PQR file of N, CA, C, O and H, with PARSE charges and radii, in Angstrom:
ATOM      1  N   MET A   1       6.892  -1.460   7.767 -0.4000 1.5000
ATOM      2  CA  MET A   1       7.903  -2.275   8.641 -0.0000 2.0000
ATOM      3  C   MET A   1       8.907  -2.441   7.820  0.5500 1.7000
ATOM      4  O   MET A   1       8.976  -1.866   6.734 -0.5500 1.4000
ATOM      5  N   ALA A   2       9.611  -3.092   8.182 -0.4000 1.5000
ATOM      6  CA  ALA A   2      11.420  -3.704   8.180 -0.0000 2.0000
ATOM      7  C   ALA A   2      11.141  -4.993   7.211  0.5500 1.7000
ATOM      8  O   ALA A   2       9.943  -5.072   6.938 -0.5500 1.4000
ATOM      9  H   ALA A   2       9.555  -3.559   9.064  0.4000 1.0000
ATOM     10  N   VAL A   3      11.737  -5.762   6.770 -0.4000 1.5000
ATOM     11  CA  VAL A   3      12.191  -6.773   6.737 -0.0000 2.0000
ATOM     12  C   VAL A   3      13.079  -7.280   7.314  0.5500 1.7000
ATOM     13  O   VAL A   3      14.114  -6.711   6.966 -0.5500 1.4000
ATOM     14  H   VAL A   3      12.710  -5.698   6.992  0.4000 1.0000
ATOM     15  N   THR A   4      13.361  -8.371   8.314 -0.4000 1.5000
ATOM     16  CA  THR A   4      13.928  -8.175   9.040 -0.0000 2.0000
ATOM     17  C   THR A   4      15.140  -9.502   9.167  0.5500 1.7000
ATOM     18  O   THR A   4      16.158  -9.661   9.841 -0.5500 1.4000
ATOM     19  H   THR A   4      12.520  -8.833   8.597  0.4000 1.0000
ATOM     20  N   LYS A   5      14.210 -10.533   7.853 -0.4000 1.5000
ATOM     21  CA  LYS A   5      15.328 -11.771   7.790 -0.0000 2.0000
ATOM     22  C   LYS A   5      15.191 -12.112   6.145  0.5500 1.7000
ATOM     23  O   LYS A   5      14.287 -11.569   5.509 -0.5500 1.4000
ATOM     24  H   LYS A   5      13.383 -10.403   7.306  0.4000 1.0000
ATOM     25  N   PRO A   6      16.086 -12.993   5.517 -0.5600 1.5000
ATOM     26  CA  PRO A   6      15.451 -13.426   4.259  0.2800 2.0000
ATOM     27  C   PRO A   6      14.765 -13.759   3.886  0.5500 1.7000
ATOM     28  O   PRO A   6      14.475 -14.851   4.375 -0.5500 1.4000
ATOM     29  N   THR A   7      13.738 -13.244   2.642 -0.4000 1.5000
ATOM     30  CA  THR A   7      12.726 -14.087   2.601 -0.0000 2.0000
ATOM     31  C   THR A   7      12.281 -14.086   1.348  0.5500 1.7000
ATOM     32  O   THR A   7      12.868 -13.423   0.492 -0.5500 1.4000
ATOM     33  H   THR A   7      13.973 -12.357   2.245  0.4000 1.0000
ATOM     34  N   THR A   8      10.757 -15.113   0.946 -0.4000 1.5000
ATOM     35  CA  THR A   8      10.666 -14.584  -0.517 -0.0000 2.0000
ATOM     36  C   THR A   8       9.784 -13.784  -1.086  0.5500 1.7000
ATOM     37  O   THR A   8      10.216 -12.811  -0.468 -0.5500 1.4000
ATOM     38  H   THR A   8      10.280 -15.651   1.641  0.4000 1.0000
ATOM     39  N   GLY A   9       8.823 -13.274  -1.797 -0.4000 1.5000
ATOM     40  CA  GLY A   9       7.503 -13.126  -1.521 -0.0000 2.0000
ATOM     41  C   GLY A   9       7.074 -13.493  -3.329  0.5500 1.7000
ATOM     42  O   GLY A   9       7.812 -13.931  -4.211 -0.5500 1.4000
ATOM     43  H   GLY A   9       8.472 -14.065  -2.299  0.4000 1.0000
ATOM     44  N   ILE A  10       5.393 -13.050  -3.397 -0.4000 1.5000
ATOM     45  CA  ILE A  10       4.690 -13.155  -4.672 -0.0000 2.0000
ATOM     46  C   ILE A  10       4.716 -11.912  -4.872  0.5500 1.7000
ATOM     47  O   ILE A  10       4.859 -11.098  -3.960 -0.5500 1.4000
ATOM     48  H   ILE A  10       4.794 -12.694  -2.680  0.4000 1.0000
ATOM     49  N   GLN A  11       4.555 -11.550  -6.323 -0.4000 1.5000
ATOM     50  CA  GLN A  11       4.002 -10.437  -6.554 -0.0000 2.0000
ATOM     51  C   GLN A  11       3.261  -9.897  -7.741  0.5500 1.7000
ATOM     52  O   GLN A  11       3.679  -9.896  -8.899 -0.5500 1.4000
ATOM     53  H   GLN A  11       4.439 -12.211  -7.064  0.4000 1.0000
ATOM     54  N   SER A  12       2.004  -9.395  -7.276 -0.4000 1.5000
ATOM     55  CA  SER A  12       1.154  -9.707  -8.189 -0.0000 2.0000
ATOM     56  C   SER A  12       0.917  -8.302  -8.920  0.5500 1.7000
ATOM     57  O   SER A  12       1.071  -7.237  -8.322 -0.5500 1.4000
ATOM     58  H   SER A  12       1.664  -9.396  -6.335  0.4000 1.0000
ATOM     59  N   THR A  13       0.438  -8.406 -10.583 -0.4000 1.5000
ATOM     60  CA  THR A  13      -0.015  -7.221 -11.169 -0.0000 2.0000
ATOM     61  C   THR A  13      -1.501  -7.279 -10.987  0.5500 1.7000
ATOM     62  O   THR A  13      -2.100  -8.351 -10.897 -0.5500 1.4000
ATOM     63  H   THR A  13       0.313  -9.271 -11.069  0.4000 1.0000
ATOM     64  N   ILE A  14      -2.251  -5.780 -10.921 -0.4000 1.5000
ATOM     65  CA  ILE A  14      -3.589  -5.658 -10.430 -0.0000 2.0000
ATOM     66  C   ILE A  14      -4.009  -5.441 -12.125  0.5500 1.7000
ATOM     67  O   ILE A  14      -3.330  -4.996 -13.051 -0.5500 1.4000
ATOM     68  H   ILE A  14      -1.765  -4.910 -10.994  0.4000 1.0000
ATOM     69  N   GLY A  15      -5.398  -5.950 -12.087 -0.4000 1.5000
ATOM     70  CA  GLY A  15      -5.735  -5.820 -13.393 -0.0000 2.0000
ATOM     71  C   GLY A  15      -6.688  -5.036 -13.739  0.5500 1.7000
ATOM     72  O   GLY A  15      -7.211  -4.188 -13.016 -0.5500 1.4000
ATOM     73  H   GLY A  15      -5.949  -6.312 -11.335  0.4000 1.0000
ATOM     74  N   LYS A  16      -6.958  -5.286 -14.870 -0.4000 1.5000
ATOM     75  CA  LYS A  16      -8.122  -3.722 -15.105 -0.0000 2.0000
ATOM     76  C   LYS A  16      -9.505  -4.164 -14.162  0.5500 1.7000
ATOM     77  O   LYS A  16      -9.829  -5.343 -14.014 -0.5500 1.4000
ATOM     78  H   LYS A  16      -6.532  -5.974 -15.457  0.4000 1.0000
ATOM     79  N   ALA A  17     -10.048  -3.331 -13.723 -0.4000 1.5000
ATOM     80  CA  ALA A  17     -11.594  -3.285 -13.072 -0.0000 2.0000
ATOM     81  C   ALA A  17     -13.010  -2.756 -13.658  0.5500 1.7000
ATOM     82  O   ALA A  17     -13.047  -1.946 -14.584 -0.5500 1.4000
ATOM     83  H   ALA A  17      -9.785  -2.373 -13.843  0.4000 1.0000
ATOM     84  N   THR A  18     -14.094  -3.245 -13.082 -0.4000 1.5000
ATOM     85  CA  THR A  18     -14.499  -1.662 -13.177 -0.0000 2.0000
ATOM     86  C   THR A  18     -15.475  -1.872 -12.164  0.5500 1.7000
ATOM     87  O   THR A  18     -15.555  -2.762 -11.317 -0.5500 1.4000
ATOM     88  H   THR A  18     -14.064  -3.903 -12.329  0.4000 1.0000
ATOM     89  N   GLU A  19     -16.335  -0.714 -12.445 -0.4000 1.5000
ATOM     90  CA  GLU A  19     -17.326  -0.395 -10.752 -0.0000 2.0000
ATOM     91  C   GLU A  19     -18.531   0.377 -11.329  0.5500 1.7000
ATOM     92  O   GLU A  19     -18.448   0.750 -12.499 -0.5500 1.4000
ATOM     93  H   GLU A  19     -16.270   0.010 -13.132  0.4000 1.0000
ATOM     94  N   ARG A  20     -19.563   0.631 -10.667 -0.4000 1.5000
ATOM     95  CA  ARG A  20     -21.034   0.891 -10.842 -0.0000 2.0000
ATOM     96  C   ARG A  20     -21.138   1.833  -9.925  0.5500 1.7000
ATOM     97  O   ARG A  20     -21.411   1.488  -8.775 -0.5500 1.4000
ATOM     98  H   ARG A  20     -19.629   0.327  -9.716  0.4000 1.0000
ATOM     99  N   LEU A  21     -21.007   2.756 -10.136 -0.4000 1.5000
ATOM    100  CA  LEU A  21     -21.527   4.096  -9.097 -0.0000 2.0000
ATOM    101  C   LEU A  21     -22.001   4.853  -9.078  0.5500 1.7000
ATOM    102  O   LEU A  21     -21.887   5.623 -10.031 -0.5500 1.4000
ATOM    103  H   LEU A  21     -20.785   3.036 -11.070  0.4000 1.0000
ATOM    104  N   ARG A  22     -23.159   5.287  -7.619 -0.4000 1.5000
ATOM    105  CA  ARG A  22     -24.196   6.743  -7.670 -0.0000 2.0000
ATOM    106  C   ARG A  22     -24.263   7.042  -6.498  0.5500 1.7000
ATOM    107  O   ARG A  22     -24.255   6.595  -5.352 -0.5500 1.4000
ATOM    108  H   ARG A  22     -23.251   4.661  -6.844  0.4000 1.0000
ATOM    109  N   TYR A  23     -24.354   8.217  -7.293 -0.4000 1.5000
ATOM    110  CA  TYR A  23     -24.385   9.323  -5.930 -0.0000 2.0000
ATOM    111  C   TYR A  23     -25.740  10.349  -6.081  0.5500 1.7000
ATOM    112  O   TYR A  23     -26.204  11.174  -6.868 -0.5500 1.4000
ATOM    113  H   TYR A  23     -24.360   8.580  -8.225  0.4000 1.0000
ATOM    114  N   ASP A  24     -25.995   9.819  -4.983 -0.4000 1.5000
ATOM    115  CA  ASP A  24     -27.864  10.383  -4.281 -0.0000 2.0000
ATOM    116  C   ASP A  24     -27.306  11.444  -2.878  0.5500 1.7000
ATOM    117  O   ASP A  24     -26.702  11.207  -1.832 -0.5500 1.4000
ATOM    118  H   ASP A  24     -25.618   9.149  -4.343  0.4000 1.0000
ATOM    119  N   GLY A  25     -27.879  12.697  -3.521 -0.4000 1.5000
ATOM    120  CA  GLY A  25     -27.645  13.664  -2.229 -0.0000 2.0000
ATOM    121  C   GLY A  25     -29.047  14.095  -1.755  0.5500 1.7000
ATOM    122  O   GLY A  25     -30.131  13.968  -2.324 -0.5500 1.4000
ATOM    123  H   GLY A  25     -28.370  12.889  -4.371  0.4000 1.0000
ATOM    124  N   ALA A  26     -28.620  14.842  -0.111 -0.4000 1.5000
ATOM    125  CA  ALA A  26     -29.505  14.513   0.363 -0.0000 2.0000
ATOM    126  C   ALA A  26     -30.777  15.831  -0.437  0.5500 1.7000
ATOM    127  O   ALA A  26     -31.939  15.440  -0.331 -0.5500 1.4000
ATOM    128  H   ALA A  26     -27.739  14.945   0.351  0.4000 1.0000
ATOM    129  N   ASP A  27     -30.628  17.184  -1.134 -0.4000 1.5000
ATOM    130  CA  ASP A  27     -31.218  17.681  -1.333 -0.0000 2.0000
ATOM    131  C   ASP A  27     -32.360  16.757  -2.705  0.5500 1.7000
ATOM    132  O   ASP A  27     -33.481  17.076  -3.100 -0.5500 1.4000
ATOM    133  H   ASP A  27     -29.683  17.501  -1.220  0.4000 1.0000
ATOM    134  N   GLY A  28     -31.645  15.809  -3.033 -0.4000 1.5000
ATOM    135  CA  GLY A  28     -33.220  15.345  -4.155 -0.0000 2.0000
ATOM    136  C   GLY A  28     -31.856  14.993  -5.409  0.5500 1.7000
ATOM    137  O   GLY A  28     -32.145  14.247  -6.344 -0.5500 1.4000
ATOM    138  H   GLY A  28     -30.734  15.550  -2.712  0.4000 1.0000
ATOM    139  N   TYR A  29     -30.587  15.515  -5.332 -0.4000 1.5000
ATOM    140  CA  TYR A  29     -29.571  15.603  -6.381 -0.0000 2.0000
ATOM    141  C   TYR A  29     -29.328  13.693  -6.541  0.5500 1.7000
ATOM    142  O   TYR A  29     -29.010  12.838  -5.715 -0.5500 1.4000
ATOM    143  H   TYR A  29     -30.352  16.121  -4.573  0.4000 1.0000
ATOM    144  N   THR A  30     -29.633  13.639  -7.887 -0.4000 1.5000
ATOM    145  CA  THR A  30     -28.640  12.266  -8.082 -0.0000 2.0000
ATOM    146  C   THR A  30     -27.725  12.279  -9.337  0.5500 1.7000
ATOM    147  O   THR A  30     -27.831  13.148 -10.203 -0.5500 1.4000
ATOM    148  H   THR A  30     -29.892  14.334  -8.558  0.4000 1.0000
ATOM    149  N   THR A  31     -26.941  11.405  -9.380 -0.4000 1.5000
ATOM    150  CA  THR A  31     -25.995  11.258 -10.370 -0.0000 2.0000
ATOM    151  C   THR A  31     -26.150  10.133 -11.730  0.5500 1.7000
ATOM    152  O   THR A  31     -25.376   9.800 -12.627 -0.5500 1.4000
ATOM    153  H   THR A  31     -26.855  10.700  -8.676  0.4000 1.0000
ATOM    154  N   GLY A  32     -27.895   9.663 -11.283 -0.4000 1.5000
ATOM    155  CA  GLY A  32     -27.590   8.097 -11.983 -0.0000 2.0000
ATOM    156  C   GLY A  32     -26.458   6.975 -11.620  0.5500 1.7000
ATOM    157  O   GLY A  32     -25.509   7.120 -10.848 -0.5500 1.4000
ATOM    158  H   GLY A  32     -28.524   9.933 -10.554  0.4000 1.0000
ATOM    159  N   THR A  33     -26.877   5.597 -12.528 -0.4000 1.5000
ATOM    160  CA  THR A  33     -25.435   4.968 -12.444 -0.0000 2.0000
ATOM    161  C   THR A  33     -24.866   5.154 -13.126  0.5500 1.7000
ATOM    162  O   THR A  33     -25.346   5.021 -14.252 -0.5500 1.4000
ATOM    163  H   THR A  33     -27.647   5.479 -13.155  0.4000 1.0000
ATOM    164  N   MET A  34     -23.471   5.584 -13.026 -0.4000 1.5000
ATOM    165  CA  MET A  34     -22.247   5.412 -14.071 -0.0000 2.0000
ATOM    166  C   MET A  34     -21.345   4.531 -14.027  0.5500 1.7000
ATOM    167  O   MET A  34     -21.297   3.800 -13.037 -0.5500 1.4000
ATOM    168  H   MET A  34     -23.080   5.692 -12.112  0.4000 1.0000
ATOM    169  N   GLY A  35     -20.653   4.420 -14.809 -0.4000 1.5000
ATOM    170  CA  GLY A  35     -19.394   3.239 -14.310 -0.0000 2.0000
ATOM    171  C   GLY A  35     -18.263   3.665 -14.634  0.5500 1.7000
ATOM    172  O   GLY A  35     -18.184   4.518 -15.517 -0.5500 1.4000
ATOM    173  H   GLY A  35     -20.692   5.014 -15.613  0.4000 1.0000
ATOM    174  N   LYS A  36     -16.945   3.099 -13.902 -0.4000 1.5000
ATOM    175  CA  LYS A  36     -16.054   3.691 -13.305 -0.0000 2.0000
ATOM    176  C   LYS A  36     -15.168   2.923 -13.832  0.5500 1.7000
ATOM    177  O   LYS A  36     -15.258   1.814 -13.306 -0.5500 1.4000
ATOM    178  H   LYS A  36     -17.009   2.406 -13.184  0.4000 1.0000
ATOM    179  N   ILE A  37     -14.353   2.958 -14.611 -0.4000 1.5000
ATOM    180  CA  ILE A  37     -13.116   2.119 -15.196 -0.0000 2.0000
ATOM    181  C   ILE A  37     -11.779   2.496 -14.360  0.5500 1.7000
ATOM    182  O   ILE A  37     -11.319   3.608 -14.103 -0.5500 1.4000
ATOM    183  H   ILE A  37     -14.279   3.860 -15.038  0.4000 1.0000
ATOM    184  N   MET A  38     -11.451   1.597 -14.123 -0.4000 1.5000
ATOM    185  CA  MET A  38      -9.702   1.678 -13.382 -0.0000 2.0000
ATOM    186  C   MET A  38      -8.534   0.645 -14.192  0.5500 1.7000
ATOM    187  O   MET A  38      -8.522  -0.567 -14.409 -0.5500 1.4000
ATOM    188  H   MET A  38     -11.825   0.693 -14.332  0.4000 1.0000
ATOM    189  N   GLY A  39      -7.783   1.524 -14.444 -0.4000 1.5000
ATOM    190  CA  GLY A  39      -7.178   0.259 -15.845 -0.0000 2.0000
ATOM    191  C   GLY A  39      -5.891  -0.763 -15.357  0.5500 1.7000
ATOM    192  O   GLY A  39      -5.445  -1.638 -16.100 -0.5500 1.4000
ATOM    193  H   GLY A  39      -7.793   2.508 -14.268  0.4000 1.0000
ATOM    194  N   GLY A  40      -5.372  -0.497 -13.971 -0.4000 1.5000
ATOM    195  CA  GLY A  40      -4.912  -1.669 -13.261 -0.0000 2.0000
ATOM    196  C   GLY A  40      -3.478  -1.191 -13.910  0.5500 1.7000
ATOM    197  O   GLY A  40      -3.239  -0.141 -14.506 -0.5500 1.4000
ATOM    198  H   GLY A  40      -5.734   0.213 -13.367  0.4000 1.0000
ATOM    199  N   GLY A  41      -2.791  -2.049 -13.676 -0.4000 1.5000
ATOM    200  CA  GLY A  41      -1.516  -2.098 -13.857 -0.0000 2.0000
ATOM    201  C   GLY A  41      -0.305  -1.994 -12.571  0.5500 1.7000
ATOM    202  O   GLY A  41       0.884  -2.298 -12.671 -0.5500 1.4000
ATOM    203  H   GLY A  41      -2.985  -2.902 -13.192  0.4000 1.0000
ATOM    204  N   GLY A  42      -0.866  -1.582 -11.626 -0.4000 1.5000
ATOM    205  CA  GLY A  42      -0.016  -1.462 -10.441 -0.0000 2.0000
ATOM    206  C   GLY A  42       0.515  -2.966 -10.119  0.5500 1.7000
ATOM    207  O   GLY A  42       0.405  -4.000 -10.778 -0.5500 1.4000
ATOM    208  H   GLY A  42      -1.832  -1.334 -11.545  0.4000 1.0000
ATOM    209  N   ARG A  43       1.171  -2.692  -8.784 -0.4000 1.5000
ATOM    210  CA  ARG A  43       2.012  -4.085  -8.075 -0.0000 2.0000
ATOM    211  C   ARG A  43       1.536  -4.184  -7.161  0.5500 1.7000
ATOM    212  O   ARG A  43       0.871  -3.225  -6.771 -0.5500 1.4000
ATOM    213  H   ARG A  43       1.261  -1.852  -8.248  0.4000 1.0000
ATOM    214  N   GLN A  44       1.632  -5.514  -6.249 -0.4000 1.5000
ATOM    215  CA  GLN A  44       1.815  -5.745  -5.224 -0.0000 2.0000
ATOM    216  C   GLN A  44       2.310  -6.733  -4.783  0.5500 1.7000
ATOM    217  O   GLN A  44       1.964  -7.807  -5.274 -0.5500 1.4000
ATOM    218  H   GLN A  44       2.172  -6.293  -6.566  0.4000 1.0000
ATOM    219  N   ILE A  45       3.465  -6.700  -3.510 -0.4000 1.5000
ATOM    220  CA  ILE A  45       4.162  -8.039  -2.946 -0.0000 2.0000
ATOM    221  C   ILE A  45       3.662  -8.429  -1.549  0.5500 1.7000
ATOM    222  O   ILE A  45       3.518  -7.642  -0.613 -0.5500 1.4000
ATOM    223  H   ILE A  45       3.746  -5.827  -3.111  0.4000 1.0000
ATOM    224  N   THR A  46       3.366 -10.021  -1.527 -0.4000 1.5000
ATOM    225  CA  THR A  46       3.363 -10.205  -0.575 -0.0000 2.0000
ATOM    226  C   THR A  46       4.380 -10.765   0.033  0.5500 1.7000
ATOM    227  O   THR A  46       5.079 -11.416  -0.744 -0.5500 1.4000
ATOM    228  H   THR A  46       3.483 -10.660  -2.287  0.4000 1.0000
ATOM    229  N   LEU A  47       4.751 -10.763   1.181 -0.4000 1.5000
ATOM    230  CA  LEU A  47       6.008 -10.952   1.916 -0.0000 2.0000
ATOM    231  C   LEU A  47       5.628 -12.026   3.237  0.5500 1.7000
ATOM    232  O   LEU A  47       4.895 -11.467   4.053 -0.5500 1.4000
ATOM    233  H   LEU A  47       4.183 -10.235   1.812  0.4000 1.0000
ATOM    234  N   ASP A  48       6.002 -13.526   3.619 -0.4000 1.5000
ATOM    235  CA  ASP A  48       5.836 -14.085   4.712 -0.0000 2.0000
ATOM    236  C   ASP A  48       5.931 -12.513   6.543  0.5500 1.7000
ATOM    237  O   ASP A  48       6.883 -11.814   6.889 -0.5500 1.4000
ATOM    238  H   ASP A  48       6.598 -13.980   2.956  0.4000 1.0000
ATOM    239  N   THR A  49       4.688 -12.603   7.074 -0.4000 1.5000
ATOM    240  CA  THR A  49       5.158 -12.064   7.564 -0.0000 2.0000
ATOM    241  C   THR A  49       5.627 -12.124   8.469  0.5500 1.7000
ATOM    242  O   THR A  49       5.709 -11.138   9.203 -0.5500 1.4000
ATOM    243  H   THR A  49       3.914 -13.171   6.793  0.4000 1.0000
ATOM    244  N   SER A  50       6.184 -13.441   8.827 -0.4000 1.5000
ATOM    245  CA  SER A  50       7.393 -13.687  10.014 -0.0000 2.0000
ATOM    246  C   SER A  50       8.327 -12.587   9.728  0.5500 1.7000
ATOM    247  O   SER A  50       8.589 -11.692  10.532 -0.5500 1.4000
ATOM    248  H   SER A  50       6.118 -14.242   8.231  0.4000 1.0000
ATOM    249  N   ALA A  51       8.917 -12.719   8.299 -0.4000 1.5000
ATOM    250  CA  ALA A  51      10.152 -11.529   8.129 -0.0000 2.0000
ATOM    251  C   ALA A  51       9.711  -9.884   8.451  0.5500 1.7000
ATOM    252  O   ALA A  51      10.373  -8.888   8.160 -0.5500 1.4000
ATOM    253  H   ALA A  51       8.705 -13.446   7.646  0.4000 1.0000
ATOM    254  N   LEU A  52       8.590  -9.928   9.035 -0.4000 1.5000
ATOM    255  CA  LEU A  52       8.661  -8.075   8.964 -0.0000 2.0000
ATOM    256  C   LEU A  52       8.802  -7.665  10.391  0.5500 1.7000
ATOM    257  O   LEU A  52       8.599  -8.615  11.148 -0.5500 1.4000
ATOM    258  H   LEU A  52       8.052 -10.738   9.271  0.4000 1.0000
ATOM    259  N   LYS A  53       9.016  -6.822  10.843 -0.4000 1.5000
ATOM    260  CA  LYS A  53       8.945  -5.745  11.989 -0.0000 2.0000
ATOM    261  C   LYS A  53       8.679  -4.960  12.110  0.5500 1.7000
ATOM    262  O   LYS A  53       8.804  -4.429  13.213 -0.5500 1.4000
ATOM    263  H   LYS A  53       9.181  -6.050  10.229  0.4000 1.0000
TER
END
């Protein structure tokens, strides 16, 4: 997309997050429940959609 007119946006920094994962294969293999830690730090910017084309 392209910004087609002057606009303002909101910038956010993504925080740390954790999730619990488990894999169960068709052959009976399982990993059990594991924790996954994601460090965060990425950024996202939200713009007024009327300024985008």
